[in-house]
N, C-alpha and C positions, 0 to 999 in steps of 0.2 A: 165778437167785437168787445173791446175793453174801453172803458172810460179812462181818462188820464189818471184818475185816482186809483182805479183798479190796477192799472199798469204800474203805478208807483208802489202799491202794496206788494204786488207779485215780484217786482224786481228790487225793491228796497232802494229805489232811486227817487229822490224828492221831485215833486212836480216842477218847481222852477228849473231844476237840472234837466228834466225831460224837455222842457221848452227850449232851453239853451242848446241841447243837442240837436233839436230840430233847426234852430237858427244857424247852427254851425254846419248843417247839412249831413250830420252823422246819422240822423234818424229821418226817414222820409216823412213829409207832412202827412198827417193822418186824414182819413175821410172825416167829413163833418156832417152832423145831423142838421135837420131843418132849423134847430135852435142854435146852430153854430158850435155845438159841443164836439170835441175831438173823439173819434172812435178808432181804436187801433186793432189791427188784425194779429193773428199769431205770428206773422212775419215781423211785425213791429215789436212784439214781445221778445222774440228771439234776437232781433237786432239789438234791442236795449239790453238784454242779458249779456250779449257779446261785448257791448260797450262797457257795461258795468264790470265785467270780469277783467277786461283789458285795463280799465282804470285802476282796479284793485291791484293789478300787477305793476302799476306805475307808468303805463304807456301814456305818452302825450296825446293830445287831441290830433296833432298832425300825423303821428304814427298810426293812431286808430283809423284815421281817414284813409291812409295808405293801405292798411290791412283790409278795410272794408272794400276799397277799390279792387284789391286782389280777390277778395271773396266774391265780388260781383262778376268776376271773370274766371270761372273755375277751370278753364282750359289753359290758363297762364302758368308759368313756372312758379313754384313757391320759393324760389331763391330770395326774392325781396322780403318775403315774410320772415325767413330765417335770419336774414341780415338785420331786420328791424328787431327781432327777438334777441339776437346776439348783442346788438347795440344797447338794448335795455339792460341786459345782463351785465354788460360792462359798467353801465351807470350805477347799477345796484351794488356791484362789487366796490366801486370807488366810494360810494356812500358808506358802505360797511367799513371800509378802511378808515375813513374820516371819523366815523362813530367809534371805532376801536381806539383811535388816538384820543378822542374826547373822553372815552371811558377811562383810559389809563391816566389822563391828566386829572380828571375829577377824583379818581381813586387816590392819586398822589396827594392832591390838595387836601382831601378829607382826612387822610391819615396824618397830615401835619398838625392836626388839632384834635385833642381828645374830648373837647366839649365841656371841660370842667373849669376852664378859665373865664376871663371876662372878654367882652367883645373887643376891647381896646387891644388885646394881645392875641386875637384870633387869627390863626394862619389862613383860614378860609377867606375871611374878609380882607386880609392883607394881600393875598394872592389875586383876588378879584380887583383890588384897587391898583395893584402894580403888576403889569403883565410880565415884567422882567423876572418875577418870582416863579413863573411857569417853567416847566421843564422843557417844553417845546412850543413852537408856534402851532396854533390850531385855528 
């Protein structure tokens, strides 16, 4: 059995976040001691590790809830899990595309100024002040 502090240390999930996951129903309410302290089992540790890993991969709370529901029914098809993972992959790819566009624009803006002039003539500052100076919408 683990205290909430020990669970936090082992999973690197902050205590308030553990409580939040309990409130959201992602993590089963733990047993309580006579002094009303939470006590978690290995199952709780494994579930929290699962949630942490899923969050690290960017899955939403709703997606994680769906994945946990599937995990709780091991006889079901894993098609939904694959669809959820593919949806997350699509979102990540879209974010990468947006970040690449931002990278290119920032590169273009920063190359427009050598840093040796004065702020009044700085292309970086001018570009931030006037969106029309940007190469693309971002």
